C-alpha positions as CSV (number, residue, x, y, z in Angstrom):
1,X,61.0,87.9,42.6
2,X,58.8,89.3,45.3
3,X,58.0,92.5,43.6
4,X,57.1,90.7,40.3
5,X,54.9,88.3,42.2
6,X,53.3,91.2,44.1
7,X,52.4,93.0,40.8
8,X,51.1,89.8,39.5
9,X,49.1,89.0,42.7
10,X,50.9,85.6,43.1
11,X,50.8,85.2,46.9
12,X,52.4,81.7,46.9
13,X,55.4,83.1,44.9
14,X,55.6,86.1,47.3
15,X,55.8,83.6,50.2
16,X,58.5,81.7,48.4
17,X,60.4,84.9,47.7
18,X,60.2,86.0,51.4
19,X,61.7,82.7,52.5
20,X,64.5,83.0,50.0
21,X,65.3,86.5,51.0
22,X,65.2,85.7,54.6
23,X,67.6,82.8,54.0
24,X,69.8,85.1,52.0
25,X,70.0,87.7,54.6
26,X,71.6,85.3,57.1
27,X,74.9,85.2,55.1
28,X,74.6,88.2,52.7
29,X,73.8,91.1,55.0
30,X,77.1,92.6,54.5
31,X,77.3,92.4,50.8
32,X,76.6,95.1,48.2
33,X,73.7,93.0,47.0
34,X,72.1,93.6,50.4
35,X,72.4,97.4,50.0
36,X,71.0,97.0,46.4
37,X,68.1,94.9,47.8
38,X,67.3,97.5,50.4
39,X,67.1,100.1,47.5
40,X,64.9,98.0,45.4
41,X,62.6,97.2,48.4
42,X,62.0,100.9,49.2
43,X,61.7,102.0,45.5
44,X,59.6,99.3,44.2
45,X,57.1,98.2,47.0
46,X,54.2,100.3,48.4
47,X,54.7,102.1,51.6
48,X,52.1,99.8,53.2
49,X,54.0,96.6,52.0
50,X,56.0,96.0,55.1
51,X,57.1,92.3,54.8
52,X,60.3,92.7,53.0
53,X,61.0,96.1,54.4
54,X,60.7,94.7,58.0
55,X,63.0,91.8,57.1
56,X,65.6,94.2,55.5
57,X,65.4,96.7,58.3
58,X,65.7,94.0,61.0
59,X,68.8,92.6,59.3
60,X,70.2,96.2,58.9
61,X,69.6,97.1,62.5
62,X,71.3,93.8,63.7
63,X,74.4,94.8,61.9
64,X,74.3,98.6,61.7
65,X,77.7,99.1,63.2
66,X,79.4,97.0,60.5
67,X,77.1,98.5,57.8
68,X,78.1,102.0,58.7
69,X,81.5,101.2,57.5
70,X,80.2,100.5,54.0
71,X,80.1,103.6,51.8
72,X,77.1,102.2,49.8
73,X,75.0,101.7,52.9
74,X,75.8,105.3,54.2
75,X,75.0,106.8,50.8
76,X,71.7,104.9,50.8
77,X,70.8,106.1,54.3
78,X,71.4,109.7,53.1
79,X,69.3,109.3,50.1
80,X,66.5,107.4,51.8
81,X,66.0,109.2,55.0
82,X,62.9,107.3,55.9
83,X,64.7,104.0,55.6
84,X,67.6,105.3,57.8
85,X,65.1,106.3,60.5
86,X,63.5,102.9,60.3
87,X,67.0,101.3,60.8
88,X,67.5,103.6,63.9
89,X,64.0,102.8,65.3
90,X,64.6,99.1,65.0
91,X,68.1,99.4,66.5
92,X,67.1,101.4,69.5
93,X,63.4,101.1,70.1
94,X,61.8,97.8,70.8
95,X,58.7,96.9,68.8
96,X,55.6,96.4,71.0
97,X,54.4,93.7,68.7
98,X,57.7,91.7,69.1
99,X,57.2,91.6,72.9
100,X,54.9,88.8,73.8
101,X,52.0,89.7,76.0
102,X,51.6,86.0,76.8
103,X,52.8,84.8,80.2
104,X,56.2,83.0,79.8
105,X,54.5,79.6,80.8
106,X,52.3,79.8,77.9
107,X,54.7,81.1,75.4
108,X,55.9,77.7,74.3
109,X,52.3,76.8,73.1
110,X,52.4,79.8,70.7
111,X,53.4,78.6,67.2
112,X,55.8,80.2,64.8
113,X,54.8,81.5,61.5
114,X,55.9,79.0,58.8
115,X,56.9,82.0,56.6
116,X,59.2,83.4,59.3
117,X,61.3,80.5,60.1
118,X,64.5,82.3,61.1
119,X,62.9,85.5,62.4
120,X,60.4,85.9,65.2
121,X,57.1,87.5,64.3
122,X,53.8,88.0,66.2
123,X,51.1,85.5,65.6
124,X,47.7,85.6,67.1
125,X,44.6,83.3,67.2
126,X,42.6,83.3,64.1
127,X,39.4,81.7,63.2
128,X,38.3,81.1,59.5
129,X,35.6,78.6,58.8
130,X,36.4,78.5,55.2
131,X,40.1,77.8,55.4
132,X,40.1,76.0,58.8
133,X,43.3,78.0,59.8
134,X,43.6,78.8,63.4
135,X,46.6,81.2,63.5
136,X,47.5,84.4,61.6
137,X,50.8,86.1,61.3
138,X,50.4,89.9,61.8
139,X,53.7,90.6,59.7
140,X,52.7,88.6,56.6
141,X,48.9,88.1,57.0
142,X,49.6,84.3,56.4
143,X,47.2,82.1,58.0
144,X,48.0,78.5,59.1
145,X,46.7,75.6,61.1
146,X,48.3,74.1,64.2
147,X,46.7,71.2,65.8
């Protein structure tokens, strides 16, 4: 759904697809369909389109030990070396954007991106006179308002 929405430039449908994919990852990361989705995401989205890739890579890195017992996942890693490297990086190297630069006392006042309900992402203050939104997710580019 995301890939089609991206090709048709339907951002609301893309956001919906992201939410559904994220929800599906919670219980289906160990299924053959997860490995199929990894392949699809890496074959059908642009290199610069990181939203689904990041979600999939984070899910794979959280469960890499179990996934390495799955022949389909191992074969995909051999085939898509760049994806395998990203899984390794997500597993062993912390992302500087995921670490908050805000003091812990202020962290509670930072909102969560409404698109990334289950996963943490980095949001930053944003000012847009036309939309009135005051926060922007650096992962999805979504802007939203928190009063």
